[in-house]
DOMARKE-120300 format. One record per residue (C-alpha): residue number from 1; x, y, z. Coordinates in nm, 2 decimals, decimal comma, padded with zeros to 4 digits. Each point is the difference from the previous one (the first is absolute). Example, Ala and Ser with C-alpha at 12.3 -4.5 7.8 and 13.67 -1.06 7.14 Angstrom:
(1 (01,23 -00,45 00,78))
(2 (00,14 00,34 -00,07))
# end
This chain:
(1 (00,00 00,01 00,00))
(2 (00,29 00,23 00,07))
(3 (00,11 -00,07 -00,37))
(4 (-00,34 00,12 -00,11))
(5 (00,01 00,30 00,23))
(6 (00,32 00,09 -00,17))
(7 (-00,13 -00,01 -00,35))
(8 (-00,08 00,34 -00,15))
(9 (-00,31 -00,13 -00,21))
(10 (-00,16 -00,20 00,29))
(11 (-00,32 00,21 -00,04))
(12 (-00,01 -00,18 -00,35))
(13 (-00,11 -00,30 00,16))
(14 (-00,34 00,13 00,11))
(15 (-00,13 -00,10 -00,35))
(16 (00,12 -00,34 00,06))
(17 (-00,14 -00,04 00,35))
(18 (-00,35 00,13 -00,12))
(19 (-00,29 -00,25 00,00))
(20 (-00,15 -00,01 -00,35))
(21 (-00,36 -00,05 00,14))
(22 (-00,03 00,30 00,24))
(23 (00,32 00,19 -00,14))
(24 (00,13 00,08 00,35))
(25 (00,31 -00,11 00,16))
(26 (-00,02 -00,37 00,12))
(27 (-00,20 -00,07 00,31))
(28 (00,07 -00,33 00,15))
(29 (00,14 -00,12 -00,32))
(30 (-00,07 -00,39 -00,10))
(31 (00,15 -00,18 -00,31))
(32 (-00,18 -00,25 -00,21))
(33 (00,14 -00,30 -00,21))
(34 (00,04 00,21 -00,31))
(35 (00,25 00,21 00,18))
(36 (-00,21 00,35 00,02))
(37 (-00,06 00,18 00,32))
(38 (-00,30 00,18 00,12))
(39 (-00,15 00,11 00,32))
(40 (-00,18 -00,25 00,19))
(41 (-00,33 00,19 00,05))
(42 (00,01 00,07 -00,37))
(43 (00,05 -00,34 -00,11))
(44 (-00,30 -00,13 00,26))
(45 (-00,23 00,23 -00,15))
(46 (00,08 -00,11 -00,37))
(47 (-00,04 -00,34 00,08))
(48 (-00,32 00,04 00,24))
(49 (-00,28 -00,23 -00,10))
(50 (00,20 -00,19 -00,23))
(51 (-00,03 -00,38 00,01))
(52 (00,24 -00,05 -00,30))
(53 (00,17 00,15 -00,28))
(54 (00,24 00,19 00,22))
(55 (00,26 00,20 -00,22))
(56 (00,27 00,25 00,03))
(57 (-00,15 00,37 -00,03))
(58 (00,33 00,09 -00,18))
(59 (00,10 -00,28 -00,23))
(60 (-00,33 -00,20 00,00))
(61 (00,19 -00,33 00,09))
(62 (-00,27 -00,25 00,11))
(63 (00,02 -00,25 00,32))
(64 (-00,19 -00,30 00,07))
(65 (-00,08 00,11 00,33))
(66 (00,02 00,30 00,23))
(67 (00,38 00,05 00,07))
(68 (00,11 00,00 00,38))
(69 (00,10 00,37 00,04))
(70 (00,32 00,04 00,21))
(71 (00,13 00,36 00,11))
(72 (00,31 00,11 -00,17))
(73 (00,19 00,12 00,29))
(74 (00,29 00,11 -00,21))
(75 (-00,20 00,24 -00,20))
(76 (-00,19 00,11 00,31))
(77 (00,32 00,13 00,13))
(78 (00,10 00,16 -00,30))
(79 (-00,30 00,19 -00,02))
(80 (00,01 00,10 00,37))
(81 (00,37 00,12 -00,05))
(82 (-00,11 00,22 -00,31))
(83 (-00,28 00,16 00,19))
(84 (00,26 00,06 00,29))
(85 (00,24 00,14 -00,24))
(86 (-00,26 00,26 -00,16))
(87 (-00,09 00,10 00,34))
(88 (00,35 00,06 00,11))
(89 (00,06 00,20 -00,32))
(90 (-00,31 00,22 00,06))
(91 (00,13 00,09 00,34))
(92 (00,34 00,10 -00,12))
(93 (-00,15 00,21 -00,29))
(94 (-00,24 00,17 00,27))
(95 (00,30 00,13 00,17))
(96 (00,17 00,16 -00,29))
(97 (00,02 00,38 00,06))
(98 (-00,09 00,09 -00,37))
(99 (-00,34 -00,17 00,03))
(100 (00,00 -00,14 -00,34))
(101 (-00,17 -00,32 -00,10))
(102 (-00,25 -00,18 00,21))
(103 (-00,05 00,02 00,37))
(104 (-00,16 -00,24 00,19))
(105 (-00,16 -00,19 -00,32))
(106 (-00,14 00,32 -00,15))
(107 (00,03 00,07 -00,36))
(108 (00,30 00,19 -00,11))
(109 (-00,20 00,27 -00,16))
(110 (-00,20 00,09 00,33))
(111 (00,16 00,23 00,23))
(112 (00,12 -00,18 00,32))
(113 (-00,19 00,01 00,33))
(114 (00,13 00,29 00,23))
(115 (00,08 -00,07 00,38))
(116 (-00,25 00,14 00,21))
(117 (00,25 00,11 00,27))
(118 (00,23 00,20 -00,23))
(119 (-00,22 00,05 -00,32))
(120 (00,33 -00,02 -00,19))
(121 (00,15 -00,34 -00,03))
(122 (-00,17 -00,28 -00,16))
(123 (-00,17 -00,24 00,20))
(124 (00,13 -00,36 00,05))
(125 (-00,27 -00,16 00,22))
(126 (-00,34 00,09 00,10))
(127 (-00,13 -00,10 00,35))
(128 (-00,33 -00,11 -00,02))
(129 (-00,05 00,04 00,38))
(130 (00,11 00,36 00,01))
(131 (-00,16 00,05 -00,33))
(132 (00,31 00,22 -00,13))
(133 (00,30 -00,06 -00,24))
(134 (00,37 00,02 00,10))
(135 (00,31 00,07 -00,17))
(136 (00,29 -00,23 00,10))
(137 (00,13 00,25 00,25))
(138 (-00,34 00,06 00,17))
(139 (-00,07 -00,35 -00,02))
(140 (00,29 -00,11 00,22))
(141 (-00,21 00,03 00,34))
(142 (-00,25 -00,27 -00,13))
(143 (00,32 -00,24 -00,06))
(144 (00,20 00,09 00,30))
(145 (-00,26 00,08 00,26))
(146 (-00,19 -00,31 00,17))
(147 (-00,31 00,25 00,05))
(148 (-00,08 -00,03 -00,39))
(149 (00,08 -00,38 -00,01))
(150 (-00,37 -00,08 -00,05))
(151 (-00,06 00,26 -00,28))
(152 (-00,07 -00,15 -00,32))
(153 (00,21 00,13 -00,27))
(154 (-00,04 00,00 -00,39))
(155 (00,11 00,14 -00,34))
(156 (-00,07 00,35 -00,04))
(157 (-00,37 00,09 -00,04))
(158 (-00,06 00,30 -00,22))
(159 (-00,37 00,09 00,15))
(160 (-00,05 -00,15 00,35))
(161 (-00,34 00,18 00,00))
(162 (-00,14 -00,25 -00,25))
(163 (00,09 -00,29 00,28))
(164 (-00,20 00,18 00,26))
(165 (-00,34 -00,04 00,08))
(166 (-00,18 00,36 -00,11))
(167 (-00,25 -00,05 00,31))
(168 (00,25 -00,12 00,28))
(169 (00,33 00,12 -00,13))
(170 (00,15 -00,35 00,06))
(171 (00,20 -00,21 -00,24))
(172 (-00,22 -00,27 -00,21))
(173 (00,06 -00,33 00,18))
(174 (-00,28 -00,22 -00,13))
(175 (-00,18 -00,08 -00,33))
(176 (-00,39 -00,04 00,00))
(177 (-00,07 -00,23 -00,29))
(178 (-00,37 00,08 00,01))
(179 (00,04 00,36 -00,05))
(180 (00,33 -00,03 -00,19))
(181 (00,17 00,28 00,20))
(182 (00,30 00,02 00,25))
(183 (-00,09 00,08 00,37))
(184 (00,18 00,08 00,32))
(185 (-00,03 -00,16 00,32))
(186 (-00,25 00,26 00,10))
(187 (-00,24 -00,09 -00,29))
(188 (00,00 -00,36 00,10))
(189 (-00,32 00,09 00,23))
(190 (-00,19 00,13 -00,30))
(191 (00,09 -00,32 -00,19))
(192 (-00,04 -00,26 00,28))
(193 (-00,24 -00,18 -00,22))
(194 (00,23 -00,01 -00,33))
(195 (00,27 -00,25 -00,07))
(196 (00,33 00,19 00,09))
(197 (00,36 -00,10 -00,02))
(198 (00,33 00,17 00,03))
(199 (00,14 00,18 -00,31))
(200 (00,29 -00,24 -00,06))
(201 (-00,23 -00,32 00,02))
(202 (-00,26 00,18 -00,22))
(203 (00,25 00,11 -00,27))
(204 (00,13 -00,39 00,01))
(205 (-00,37 -00,10 -00,06))
(206 (-00,06 00,24 -00,28))
(207 (00,33 -00,07 -00,16))
(208 (-00,10 -00,36 00,00))
(209 (-00,35 00,09 -00,17))
(210 (00,19 00,21 -00,27))
(211 (00,26 -00,27 -00,06))
(212 (-00,29 -00,25 -00,04))
(213 (-00,16 00,26 -00,25))
(214 (00,32 00,04 -00,18))
(215 (00,06 -00,39 -00,02))
(216 (-00,37 00,01 -00,16))
(217 (00,04 00,27 -00,23))
(218 (00,33 -00,17 -00,12))
(219 (-00,18 -00,33 -00,06))
(220 (-00,30 00,19 -00,17))
(221 (00,24 00,19 -00,23))
(222 (00,16 -00,33 -00,10))
(223 (-00,34 -00,18 -00,07))
(224 (-00,08 00,34 -00,20))
(225 (00,29 -00,03 -00,20))
(226 (-00,05 -00,36 -00,07))
(227 (-00,38 00,08 -00,10))
(228 (00,15 00,26 -00,25))
(229 (00,23 -00,26 -00,16))
(230 (-00,28 -00,24 -00,02))
(231 (-00,23 00,28 -00,17))
(232 (00,29 00,07 -00,22))
(233 (00,06 -00,35 -00,11))
(234 (-00,39 -00,05 -00,06))
(235 (00,01 00,34 -00,22))
(236 (00,28 -00,15 -00,19))
(237 (-00,14 -00,33 -00,05))
(238 (-00,34 00,15 -00,09))
(239 (00,18 00,22 -00,27))
(240 (00,18 -00,33 -00,13))
(241 (-00,32 -00,17 -00,01))
(242 (-00,18 00,28 -00,17))
(243 (00,30 00,02 -00,27))
(244 (-00,03 -00,38 -00,05))
(245 (-00,39 00,04 -00,06))
(246 (00,05 00,27 -00,22))
(247 (00,25 -00,19 -00,21))
(248 (-00,24 -00,29 00,00))
(249 (-00,32 00,20 -00,13))
(250 (00,23 00,20 -00,26))
(251 (00,07 -00,34 -00,15))
(252 (-00,34 -00,10 00,03))
(253 (-00,13 00,32 -00,16))
(254 (00,28 -00,06 -00,29))
(255 (-00,14 -00,34 -00,08))
(256 (-00,33 00,16 -00,03))
(257 (00,12 00,26 -00,23))
(258 (00,19 -00,27 -00,20))
(259 (-00,33 -00,19 -00,03))
(260 (-00,19 00,29 -00,11))
(261 (00,25 00,12 -00,27))
(262 (00,02 -00,36 -00,12))
(263 (-00,37 00,02 -00,02))
(264 (00,03 00,34 -00,19))
(265 (00,27 -00,14 -00,24))
(266 (-00,22 -00,30 -00,09))
(267 (-00,31 00,26 -00,06))
(268 (00,22 00,24 -00,21))
(269 (00,14 -00,28 -00,20))
(270 (-00,33 -00,14 -00,11))
(271 (-00,10 00,34 -00,12))
(272 (00,33 00,04 -00,17))
(273 (-00,05 -00,33 -00,17))
(274 (-00,34 00,08 -00,13))
(275 (00,15 00,35 -00,09))
(276 (00,26 -00,18 -00,19))
(277 (-00,26 -00,24 -00,17))
(278 (-00,21 00,30 -00,13))
(279 (00,32 00,20 -00,11))
(280 (00,14 -00,31 -00,22))
(281 (-00,35 -00,02 -00,14))
(282 (-00,02 00,36 -00,11))
(283 (00,37 -00,01 -00,10))
(284 (-00,09 -00,29 -00,24))
(285 (-00,33 00,16 -00,13))
(286 (00,21 00,32 -00,07))
(287 (00,26 -00,20 -00,21))
(288 (-00,27 -00,15 -00,19))
(289 (-00,15 00,32 -00,08))
(290 (00,33 00,12 -00,08))
(291 (00,04 -00,25 -00,26))
(292 (-00,35 00,08 -00,13))
(293 (00,07 00,36 -00,04))
(294 (00,33 -00,09 -00,19))
(295 (-00,21 -00,23 -00,24))
(296 (-00,25 00,27 -00,07))
(297 (00,27 00,24 -00,07))
(298 (00,17 -00,24 -00,24))
(299 (-00,34 -00,03 -00,19))
(300 (-00,03 00,37 -00,01))
(301 (00,34 00,07 -00,15))
(302 (-00,07 -00,28 -00,29))
(303 (-00,32 00,18 -00,08))
(304 (00,13 00,34 -00,02))
(305 (00,29 -00,15 -00,23))
(306 (-00,24 -00,18 -00,23))
(307 (-00,20 00,35 -00,04))
(308 (00,33 00,13 -00,13))
(309 (00,03 -00,27 -00,25))
(310 (00,00 00,16 -00,37))
(311 (00,00 -00,33 -00,20))
(312 (-00,40 -00,09 -00,01))
(313 (00,06 -00,38 -00,02))
(314 (00,23 -00,01 00,29))
(315 (-00,23 00,23 00,20))
(316 (-00,30 -00,24 -00,06))
(317 (00,22 -00,29 00,10))
(318 (00,13 00,15 00,30))
(319 (-00,37 00,14 00,10))
(320 (-00,10 -00,35 -00,03))
(321 (00,22 -00,14 00,23))
(322 (-00,05 00,28 00,24))
(323 (-00,37 -00,03 -00,02))
(324 (00,03 -00,37 00,13))
(325 (00,20 00,12 00,31))
(326 (-00,21 00,12 00,32))
(327 (00,09 00,13 00,34))
(328 (-00,22 -00,14 00,29))
(329 (-00,13 00,25 00,26))
(330 (00,21 00,02 00,30))
(331 (-00,15 -00,19 00,30))
(332 (00,09 00,08 00,35))
(333 (-00,10 -00,28 00,24))
(334 (-00,13 00,09 00,35))
(335 (00,28 -00,04 00,28))
(336 (-00,08 00,06 00,34))
(337 (00,16 -00,07 00,31))
(338 (-00,16 -00,29 00,21))
(339 (-00,24 00,15 00,24))
(340 (00,00 -00,29 00,23))
(341 (00,36 00,01 00,06))
(342 (-00,01 00,40 00,04))
(343 (-00,27 -00,02 00,24))
(344 (00,10 -00,29 00,19))
(345 (00,36 00,14 00,07))
(346 (-00,14 00,32 00,09))
(347 (-00,26 -00,16 00,24))
(348 (00,29 -00,22 00,16))
(349 (00,20 00,31 00,07))
(350 (-00,33 00,15 00,17))
(351 (-00,09 -00,31 00,19))
(352 (00,38 -00,02 00,13))
(353 (-00,04 00,36 00,11))
(354 (-00,32 -00,07 00,18))
(355 (00,15 -00,31 00,18))
(356 (00,31 00,18 00,13))
(357 (-00,25 00,27 00,11))
(358 (-00,22 -00,24 00,15))
(359 (00,28 -00,17 00,20))
(360 (00,14 00,32 00,12))
(361 (-00,36 00,11 00,16))
(362 (-00,03 -00,36 00,13))
(363 (00,33 00,05 00,19))
(364 (-00,10 00,32 00,14))
(365 (-00,32 -00,16 00,13))
(366 (00,16 -00,29 00,12))
(367 (-00,19 00,00 00,33))
(368 (-00,36 00,00 -00,16))
(369 (00,10 -00,25 -00,27))
(370 (00,15 -00,25 00,26))
(371 (-00,27 00,03 00,24))
(372 (-00,31 -00,03 -00,19))
(373 (-00,33 00,06 00,18))
(374 (-00,16 -00,33 00,08))
(375 (-00,38 00,02 -00,09))
(376 (-00,26 -00,26 00,04))
(377 (-00,17 -00,08 -00,31))
(378 (-00,40 -00,09 -00,05))
(379 (-00,03 -00,36 00,00))
(380 (-00,21 -00,02 -00,29))
(381 (00,28 00,09 -00,26))
(382 (00,39 00,03 -00,01))
(383 (00,03 00,36 -00,08))
(384 (00,20 00,21 00,21))
(385 (-00,11 00,31 00,20))
(386 (00,19 00,26 00,17))
(387 (-00,08 00,07 00,35))
(388 (-00,19 00,33 00,09))
(389 (00,22 00,29 00,08))
(390 (00,30 -00,17 -00,15))
(391 (00,22 00,19 -00,23))
(392 (-00,01 -00,13 -00,33))
(393 (00,34 -00,15 -00,12))
(394 (00,23 00,24 -00,21))
(395 (00,00 00,01 -00,37))
(396 (00,12 -00,29 -00,17))
(397 (00,01 -00,13 -00,38))
(398 (00,01 -00,37 -00,08))
(399 (00,09 -00,13 -00,36))
(400 (-00,09 -00,36 -00,06))
(401 (00,20 -00,13 -00,25))
(402 (-00,24 -00,29 -00,05))
(403 (-00,29 00,21 -00,12))
(404 (00,18 00,29 -00,13))
(405 (00,09 -00,03 -00,36))
(406 (00,37 00,05 -00,08))
(407 (-00,03 00,07 -00,38))
(408 (00,28 -00,26 -00,09))
(409 (00,24 00,20 00,22))
(410 (00,10 -00,13 00,33))
(411 (-00,17 00,17 00,31))
(412 (00,22 -00,13 00,25))
(413 (00,18 00,27 00,16))
(414 (00,31 -00,18 00,13))
(415 (00,17 -00,32 -00,11))
(416 (-00,08 -00,33 00,18))
(417 (00,09 -00,01 00,35))
(418 (00,02 00,38 00,06))
(419 (-00,25 00,20 00,21))
(420 (00,02 00,36 00,01))
(421 (-00,22 00,04 00,32))
(422 (-00,23 -00,24 00,16))
(423 (-00,37 00,08 00,05))
(424 (-00,26 -00,13 00,27))
(425 (-00,32 -00,14 -00,07))
(426 (-00,21 00,19 00,24))
(427 (-00,32 -00,19 -00,06))
(428 (-00,10 -00,15 00,32))
(429 (-00,11 -00,40 -00,03))
(430 (-00,36 -00,05 00,10))
(431 (-00,16 -00,31 00,15))
(432 (-00,37 -00,09 -00,02))
(433 (-00,17 00,06 00,35))
(434 (-00,26 -00,20 00,17))
(435 (-00,35 00,01 -00,19))
(436 (-00,18 00,14 00,34))
(437 (00,23 00,31 -00,02))
(438 (-00,05 00,05 -00,38))
(439 (-00,25 00,28 00,00))
(440 (00,15 00,21 00,26))
(441 (00,33 -00,02 -00,16))
(442 (-00,15 00,09 -00,36))
(443 (-00,17 00,29 00,16))
(444 (00,32 00,11 00,18))
(445 (00,20 -00,04 -00,32))
(446 (-00,24 00,20 -00,22))
(447 (-00,01 00,27 00,26))
(448 (00,38 00,02 -00,01))
(449 (00,00 00,01 -00,39))
(450 (-00,25 00,27 00,00))
(451 (00,19 00,21 00,25))
(452 (00,33 -00,08 -00,21))
(453 (-00,18 00,12 -00,31))
(454 (-00,13 00,31 00,17))
(455 (00,38 00,09 00,14))
(456 (00,10 -00,01 -00,37))
(457 (-00,27 00,23 -00,11))
(458 (00,08 00,25 00,25))
(459 (00,36 00,01 -00,10))
(460 (00,10 00,31 -00,21))
(461 (00,16 -00,06 -00,33))
(462 (00,36 00,09 00,16))
(463 (-00,02 -00,31 00,21))
(464 (-00,11 -00,21 -00,28))
(465 (00,29 00,08 -00,19))
(466 (00,21 -00,21 00,21))
(467 (-00,15 -00,30 -00,17))
(468 (00,07 00,16 -00,33))
(469 (00,06 -00,26 -00,30))
(470 (00,12 00,12 -00,35))
(471 (-00,19 -00,21 -00,23))
(472 (00,08 -00,05 -00,38))
(473 (-00,21 -00,17 -00,26))
(474 (00,05 -00,36 -00,11))
(475 (00,06 00,00 -00,36))
(476 (-00,06 -00,37 -00,07))
(477 (-00,32 00,03 00,14))
(478 (-00,14 00,30 -00,19))
(479 (-00,28 -00,03 -00,26))
(480 (00,11 00,04 -00,35))
(481 (-00,21 00,34 -00,04))
(482 (00,19 00,15 00,32))
(483 (00,29 00,21 -00,05))
(484 (00,25 00,03 00,31))
(485 (00,20 00,31 00,01))
(486 (00,21 00,22 00,25))
(487 (00,21 -00,31 00,14))
(488 (-00,30 -00,22 00,01))
(489 (-00,20 00,25 00,24))
(490 (-00,28 00,14 -00,24))
(491 (-00,25 -00,23 -00,21))
(492 (-00,22 00,14 -00,29))
(493 (-00,19 -00,17 -00,29))
(494 (00,16 00,00 -00,34))
(495 (-00,24 00,02 -00,33))
(496 (00,19 -00,27 -00,15))
(497 (00,13 -00,33 00,16))
(498 (00,36 00,02 00,11))
(499 (00,04 -00,38 -00,07))
(500 (00,18 -00,09 00,32))
(501 (00,18 -00,32 00,00))
(502 (-00,18 -00,29 00,12))
(503 (00,02 -00,07 00,37))
(504 (-00,22 -00,25 00,23))
(505 (-00,06 00,26 00,25))
(506 (-00,13 00,28 -00,25))
(507 (-00,37 00,09 00,01))
(508 (-00,18 -00,06 -00,35))
(509 (-00,36 00,11 00,07))
(510 (00,01 00,29 00,21))
(511 (00,24 00,33 00,01))
(512 (00,17 -00,10 00,32))
(513 (00,34 00,00 00,14))
(514 (00,15 -00,10 00,33))
(515 (00,28 00,15 00,22))
(516 (00,32 -00,17 -00,01))
(517 (00,01 00,00 00,37))
(518 (-00,16 -00,27 00,21))
(519 (-00,08 00,03 00,37))
(520 (-00,02 -00,33 00,23))
(521 (00,05 00,19 00,33))
(522 (00,02 00,34 00,18))
(523 (-00,17 00,34 -00,08))
(524 (00,02 00,17 -00,33))
(525 (-00,15 00,33 -00,14))
(526 (-00,01 00,15 -00,34))
(527 (-00,15 00,27 -00,19))
(528 (-00,18 00,02 -00,36))
(529 (-00,08 00,30 -00,19))
(530 (-00,31 -00,01 -00,19))
(531 (-00,18 00,22 -00,28))
(532 (-00,33 00,17 00,06))
(533 (-00,31 -00,18 -00,11))
(534 (00,19 -00,30 -00,14))
(535 (-00,09 -00,37 -00,01))
(536 (00,25 -00,21 00,18))
(537 (00,09 -00,21 00,29))
(538 (00,25 -00,03 00,28))
(539 (00,05 -00,33 00,25))
(540 (00,21 -00,26 00,10))
(541 (-00,01 -00,39 -00,11))
(542 (00,17 -00,33 00,05))
(543 (00,28 -00,09 -00,25))
(544 (-00,20 -00,34 -00,07))
(545 (-00,32 00,23 -00,16))
(546 (-00,10 -00,12 -00,35))
(547 (00,17 00,21 -00,28))
(548 (-00,29 -00,08 -00,23))
(549 (-00,39 -00,05 -00,04))
(550 (-00,27 00,16 00,22))
(551 (00,18 -00,09 00,31))
(552 (00,31 00,21 -00,08))
(553 (-00,17 00,32 00,07))
(554 (00,07 00,17 00,32))
(555 (-00,26 -00,02 00,27))
(556 (-00,19 -00,26 -00,21))
(557 (00,17 -00,30 00,19))
(558 (00,09 -00,11 00,35))
(559 (00,38 00,09 -00,03))
(560 (-00,04 00,36 -00,07))
(561 (-00,13 00,33 00,17))
(562 (-00,04 00,32 -00,17))
(563 (-00,15 00,35 -00,03))
(564 (-00,15 00,11 -00,31))
(565 (-00,08 00,35 -00,16))
(566 (-00,26 00,05 -00,27))
(567 (-00,03 00,36 -00,06))
(568 (-00,17 00,15 00,33))
(569 (-00,10 -00,39 00,11))
(570 (00,24 -00,14 00,27))
(571 (-00,04 -00,38 00,10))
(572 (00,18 -00,28 00,16))
(573 (00,05 -00,34 -00,15))
(574 (00,11 -00,35 00,15))
(575 (-00,12 -00,34 -00,08))
(576 (-00,23 00,14 -00,29))
(577 (-00,19 00,19 00,26))
(578 (-00,04 00,40 -00,04))
(579 (-00,08 00,25 00,25))
(580 (-00,06 00,36 -00,07))
(581 (00,21 00,26 00,18))
(582 (-00,03 00,37 00,05))
(583 (00,13 00,21 -00,22))
(584 (00,32 00,19 00,04))
(585 (00,20 00,26 -00,24))
(586 (00,34 -00,12 00,13))
(587 (00,21 -00,12 -00,27))
(588 (00,30 -00,11 00,20))
(589 (-00,09 -00,31 00,17))
(590 (00,20 -00,19 00,30))
(591 (00,01 -00,38 00,03))
(592 (00,09 -00,13 00,35))
(593 (00,07 -00,37 00,01))
(594 (00,05 -00,18 00,32))
(595 (00,09 -00,36 -00,05))
(596 (-00,01 -00,13 00,35))
(597 (-00,31 00,21 00,08))
(598 (-00,19 -00,13 -00,30))
(599 (-00,13 00,31 -00,15))
(600 (00,07 00,27 -00,29))
(601 (-00,15 00,33 00,03))
(602 (-00,07 00,25 -00,31))
(603 (00,05 00,35 00,13))
(604 (-00,04 00,35 -00,17))
(605 (00,30 00,19 00,06))
(606 (-00,04 00,36 00,10))
(607 (-00,37 -00,06 00,10))
(608 (-00,12 00,05 00,35))
(609 (-00,21 -00,27 00,02))
(610 (00,23 -00,23 -00,22))
(611 (-00,13 -00,35 00,03))
(612 (-00,11 -00,12 -00,33))
(613 (-00,05 -00,39 00,08))
(614 (00,18 -00,27 00,22))
(615 (00,01 -00,35 -00,06))
(616 (00,03 -00,26 00,27))
(617 (00,17 -00,32 -00,11))
(618 (00,18 -00,30 00,09))
(619 (00,31 00,01 -00,25))
(620 (00,17 -00,34 -00,05))
(621 (00,22 00,10 -00,29))
(622 (00,22 00,28 -00,13))
(623 (-00,17 00,32 -00,11))
(624 (00,05 00,21 -00,31))
(625 (-00,09 00,35 -00,05))
(626 (-00,26 -00,01 -00,31))
(627 (-00,12 00,24 -00,23))
(628 (-00,29 00,01 -00,28))
(629 (-00,07 00,26 -00,28))
(630 (-00,30 00,01 -00,20))
(631 (-00,05 00,34 -00,18))
(632 (00,27 00,09 -00,25))
(633 (00,07 00,34 00,15))
(634 (00,04 -00,15 00,35))
(635 (00,35 00,02 00,15))
(636 (00,14 -00,13 00,33))
(637 (00,33 00,11 00,15))
(638 (00,17 -00,14 00,30))
(639 (00,11 00,27 00,25))
(640 (00,36 -00,01 00,09))
(641 (00,02 -00,05 00,38))
(642 (00,24 00,17 00,23))
(643 (00,08 -00,26 00,29))
# end
């Protein structure tokens, strides 16, 4: 220890002799197996309440069981020597006459405490019994005289009045924990019901509490740091997961784009081949006509030369030969592009667009499509009814390749085994109920259907447009007298037959045409523009409706439903049964088809009371929009729908 005292940098050991838990000099230091030292009380507080998982607070080394703590006597003596040397050094500095530096533990920047006797020299001790501070000279009686032996000395205190009771002018000796104040011995009477203790004991207790709180804060800080690390790790993992998912999605969309581009190339190739075929035909005809022109020009030149012949005999000989020659009139054969190819390729592009749009809409309404409303159907029939108050499913389009014609051009949108999006059949399965419950169930279903139809009749046009379906006319079903124009959205009657090519789906007896789209499920809405005072019909029908004979007219069979206009007369037709309807001046007609609900509504667009007629039926096949023209001046146009 003498060697330590002789070193000039002994004060530098203070950092090494500081507990890493309480950050104070060691108090009863103990050593744990990893070699680190801590205050015994600090380590007890750190490990308090633990039954296992004991670890070093500094290096985090773990121990199987709680180590036996032994006091480090050598380290304890070093701490005591350091504290004693610091006190002795303080006394020496206090006795220096220049008064520079600290005096009795005061900060170097603060003025020293003056001696209360001479009021000049700095004080080196304060007597708590005399309540006065003395310099080294005036403190001599306290050290030499036995009369002052019992006086309590301490380092200089700057303001003794703060240590005195303002009521009794006596030094504080006790601490009241109830009121949190220091009191003198005379105040004990007023605090006789309060728990009081000497200042040293109260200070030790408060220090113990603060040390425990410091340990708790230390542990809480470490837990917070670990939580921050966990959050940062989770954040990085989330970013990596999102990045990987983005890459996968980007690859999926690249495949989708590649499939669509491949389909586009196929369609463009079909049109290019048709264009090339027609172009080659025109090239051949042009070359034939060129040869014909040269032949005619040669004959003209020969005649002109013959006319200049002066020899009569030779002239007649040449004239006789030229009169036998003749040039046939130029004939230009009719060359047209195959309308089946042109229409089918264009329709394939429209169909692909509608399917992609439908898939996107369905992905946005995944919840509604994945959880369809379960509706109890009437036991008398297998038709499906929507429950009262349930929101109808969103707009959807279905194209059934088995019933929709393909015009000799493949309508399959993607190669075998490739599916762009999957669709969910929202039609719930029904089971027949018991016979006694048939009547109540049928009544309830009828009431539900009536309320469902009423809810659609109350919807404004803007809401109906969410079910919009863009309809085009089917060239292969058009009667020979019908002319389809404006990208197959307008129909009129020609004075002469257009001689359409034969097709088994073409109407032969009535000037009718079907829409190219067919609907098996979902809700669909389209609008038709009519002419005022025309003779025409608008409706829907099954694809299995007859194409010739009396049964092939709209409304005159059980497979079609329509509304007819005959000048000012309006009537509905189904199964050859007519029903006269109130007149309306509206020329734009809206058609709403609800496949699952089993009804089709004809509405006058723009009218206050817009209902023209509604058909309630049990649809068993895919339905096609159907149109019929009678008068030569009648024209029907399909309105473009904005979804």
